[in-house]
N, C-alpha and C positions, 0 to 999 in steps of 0.2 A: 596364342594371345596371352599377354602378361596381365594377370589379375591380381593387383597388389592388395595388401591388407589395408593400406592407407596411403595417402598422397596429398600434395598441396595443389589446390586449384584456386588461384587468385586472379580475379579480373574485375574491371569496372572501377568506379570512383568510390572512395570511402566516405561515408557520412556517419558521424557519431553525435550523440546528444551533447557532449562536452569536448573541449579542446584536449589535445594529448597531454598537456601539462596537468590537467585535472586527474586523469587516470594515472599518470606517473606519480603524483602525490599520494593517491590512494594506495598504490602498490608499494610505495616507499614505507608508508605507515604499516602496511601488512608485513613487509619484510622485517621491520623492527620487531613486530610481535613474534614473527617466526624465530628471530634470533633469541628472544627471551625464552621461548619454549623449546629451543633446540630443534626446530623443525627445518628440514632441508627442502621440502616441496609440499605444496598444498594442492589438493584436488577438490575443486568446488563442483557440486552437482546441482545445486538449486538454481532456479531462475533468478532469484533476487541477488545472490552473490555473484553469479556469472555476469549479470547485467551491471552490478555495481562496480566490479573491477575491470570489466572489458567493454561495456556498452552493448553487448550482444544479448538480446532477449530471445531465447529459443522457443520453438514450437515442437514439443516432444513427439506427439503423435505416435507413442509407443516405442520411441527410440531414446537411448540415453545420450546426454550431452555433458560436457565438462569444460572447466577452465583449469589448466595446470599452471601453477606459479612456482618458479624457482627463484633463486637469487639473481639469475641472469635472464630469465625468459618468462613470458606470459603468453600462453598458447591455448586458444579455444579448440575443442575437439567436437566436430560436428558430423552429421550423417550425410552420406552422398546424395540423398534425396534433395538436400537444400543447395547443392552445387556451391557457387561462390558467394551466395548471399551472407552467410555468417562472416566471411572475411571482410566483406564490404561494411559490415556493421560492428566490427570489433576492433579494439585497440590491441596491438601486438600481432603475433603470428596466429595462423589457423591451420589445422590438419583435418582433412576429411577422411573418415574411415569408411570402408566398403562393407557390403553385405555378403561378400563372396565366402566368408568363413565366419563362423560364430565367434563372438568375443573379439572381433577386430577393434572394437572400441577400446578394450583394455590393452591391446597390443599398441595402439596409437599412444595411449597414455604412458605406457612403459617406455616408449621411444623417447619421451621427454624426461621422465623421472629417473630412469635406470632402476635396477633392482636393489633391494636391501637398504633403502633409505629410511629416514625418519619422516613419515608422511602425515600431514594434516588433512583431516576430512571433516565433513559436516555430519555430526552424529544425529542431528535432528532432521536429516533429510535422506541420507542414503538408506536403501532397503537392506534387509538381512541377506537377500540373494546377491545384491551387488557388493555388499561388504565381504562376502565369502569370495567373490571373484577378485576383489581388491587385494585380499590376502594371498590368493593363489597366484595371481599374475605379478604382483609387485613385490612379494615376499618382504614386507617392510621390517626393518630392524625394530621399529616401534611405530605405533599410530597414535595420533593426538587429535582429540576433538577440538577443532578450531572455530566451531560455530559460535560459542559464547563471545569470544574475542572479536569476531567480525561483526557481530550484532552491536557490540559496544562501539565499534568504530563507526558503523552506519548511523548511530543515533546522533552523532555530531555532524551537522551539515556544513558544507563549504559555502562560500558566497555564491558560487555558480549553482549549486543545488538549491539554495534558497531562492535565487532568481527564477529557476524553473518552477519551483513549488508556488511561488507568488503568481506566475503566469497561469498555472493550473487553477489556483483559487479564483482568478479573474474569469477563467473559462467556466468554472462551476457556477459562478454568479450569472453568467449569460444563459446557461442552461436553466437556472432557476427562474429568470424573468420569462423565458420562453414557455416554461411550464405554467407559470401564473397566467399568462395570456391565453393558454389553451384550456384552462379550467372553466367548465360550464356544466350545468345540470344535464344529465343524459349522455355525457361523453364517457367513453370507456377509459379505464386506467391505462391500457396499452397505448391508446392514441395520444394521451397526454405525455406519457413516457417517451414516445417516439419524437414528439416535438422537442423535448428537452435534449434528447440524445443527438438529433440531427443538428440542432443549433450549436452544440458543443463540438461536434466533429467538423463542421464547417469552420468554426473559429480556430480550432487546432490546426487545420490545414492552412489557414490564412497566416497564422503566427509562426508555424514551423513547416515551411514548404518542403524541407528535405527529410522530414521524419517519416517513419512508418506509422500507419494508422490502424490501431486495433484496440479492442477491449473497453473503450469508453461505453458507459452504460448508465441507466437510470432505474432506480426503484421508486415507483410512485404508487402509494398505497392509500386506500380509502376505507372508511368505516371500520369494521372488525379487522380488516387486513392491516391496520396500523399497529396491532398489538405487539408485533415483533419488529426489531430493527432491520432484519434482513429478509423480510417476506418478499417473495417474487411478485412481479407485476401480474395482474389477472385482467380479465375482460369485464370485471364488475363496472357497472355504470354509476356515475356520481349522482347523488341525491342531495337536495337542499338540506343543510344542517349537518352534512357529513364532516367528520374530522378527516384531515388529509395529512399525509407525510410525504414531503418532497425530499428526494435524495438524488443529487447529481454527482457523478463520478467520472470526471475526465481522466483519461490515461495518456500521458505524454512520455514516450520512450521509457516505459516501465514505471514512471513516477505517478503516484496516486494522489489526488486531492479530492475533497468532498465538500458539498454544501447540503445541510439537512435542516428542514424547517417544518413546523406545524402550521397548518392552514385549516380553514373551514369554508364550506361552500355556502355562500350567501348570508349565513347568520350563524351565531354561536350562542348556545343556551348558557344560563347563569352558572350551572354546575361545572360545565366544561370550561367556561371562562375563568373560574376560580382556580382550577387545576392548571390551566395554561399559564396564567399569570404567576402562579407559584413556581412553575418550572422555569419560566423566563427569569424570575428573580434568582433562582438557584444558578442558572446559567451565568448571569451577570456577576454573582458572587464568586462563582468558580473561576471566571476569567480574571477577577481581581487577585486571586491567590497565585496565579501562574507567574513565577519569577525565579531568578537564580537563588539557590539556597533552599528552596522549598522541596520537600520530598513528596513523591507520588502518594505514599501512604498517608502522610500528614494532610495533604490537600483533600484526599478522599474522606478522611475522618471528619474534617471540618464541614464538607458538604453533607455528609451523613447527619451531622448534628443539626444543620440547617433544616433538612427535611424532617428529622425527628421532632424538632420543636413545633412543626406544623402538622404533625401526625400523618406524614406522607412517606416516611422512609420505607414502609412495607410495600410501596408500589414501585420502588426502584428495582430494575432487573439485571443490570450489568454495570461495568466500570464507567467512569466519567470522561475518559478520553484516551488517546493513544498517539504514538509517534507517526510521522509522515516521512516519505522517502520512496525507495524502491520497494513497493509492496502493492498488493491488490487483494481481491477477495479470494483468489485461488493460489496465490504464492506470496511468500514473504510476510513477516510480521516481526517488528522489533518489540518483542514481548517484555523486554526489560524497561520499557518506557510506556507504561500504561498506568492510568490513574485508578489503582485498585488497592485494597487493604494489604495485599501480600507483596507489593512492589515498593522497595525502599530507595529506589534510584532518586538522586538529588538532581533537580533541574539545573542546567548550566547554559550560558549563552551559546547560541548556535543550534540548540535543539528546537524542533518544531513539533507542536503537540496540539491536539484538539481539546476543546471543552464541549461535552455533549451529554448533559444529564437527560435521562428519560424516565418518565413515569408511565406505567401501564395500569389502567383501570379496567377491571373485568367487564365483559359485555353484560348488559342488563342493569348495571349500576349507574347512578348519576355521574355524568362526565366520562362515560365509557370511551376507551380508545387509548392509543399510544401518543404521548407528547414528547417531542424531542427537538432541541435546537443544537446547532453544531457550528462552531467557528474554528478556524485554524489560526494559531498564534505562534509567532517566532519569539523565543526567549532571548531577551537582550541583556545588556550589562546591568540595567537598572529596572527591569520589569518585563514587559512583552509588547509585541506589535501584532495587532489583529489584522490579518490580511484578507479576511472575508468581508465582502461589501453588501451582500443582499440583506435587507432589514429583517429582523425577527419581531414577533409579537402581534397582538390582535389589530393594532392600528393599520398595519400594512397587509395582513394576511387573511382577512376575511374577504373572499373573492368569488367571482362567478355570478 
């Protein structure tokens, strides 16, 4: 029996998040970057870059995956356990490697790159063990960290990407309304979260009938559980007067969007209302600052000053916003487009960024809890467009 190191297994109809022309344009921009760096081939190993340049979002389950890009080819490298699914979901060619011999993954990659080339890799993703195999099998003349350049490319969204992100924001709003309807005294966090998640998954399937469905989730927090932005859902039951944090995250073909809102169950006390209104005011002020020519650090310092004038800056716990695109809570992050003091990136039309100030008041103090509002904004030629629709603030979000 012939037991090959790798082979091609292509069957079925291909379905991708975007048209071929979108991927061709992304690859063309990548090849331009490769020319500038003198790189002959790129090996992408992260979920976000493989998805961005090919459309394929892998499920590793302990196996390595790759996308190899040369001046003439774009080839995903996938494990035999997935059969032809990676080919059906990728732009370009696909090679399946087998388990019959250790490191067939690298032999498949070598079949595309050839030995002794100048190779680009993702320095922020590849492990030390895999980098050693990279050097052993490919014997590169030189290796170049391509990750920073690809991140800069991903920060600028195409019209097709913005359309998908806009749809995701609309789905996030639908999840938010479903959560609002489910909020009642005595209900568990997990039950409210499931209502939001189910509503979003149904809507995604309605809008994108040819997509794959996975990873959509909700973080719904109450009481002390609101103190952190990413605290998991629990079985805590809601009580009258509880502060709540609504967080919906629809995932569409690897693209992440979000809605985040502060709410209260039934009533809100005066101390909490004061903090909430201050955070809403900072949110509105921050959104007014988002436009072409503004720097991430400059925006951050202005919001810091806003909070400091109200003696609230000490309650801020993280940055004020981040980029959107191919990312999620377990892969991908365009760290060069975050609203933080140490990020000097200047906003440009076509970027998509959130505004999400958060204040956390310690348990036992007046107004205790975490307050956060979150909208998604597309940077335009003369300002921004807010694509989040669910209302924020006390008038709409004292519920149950």
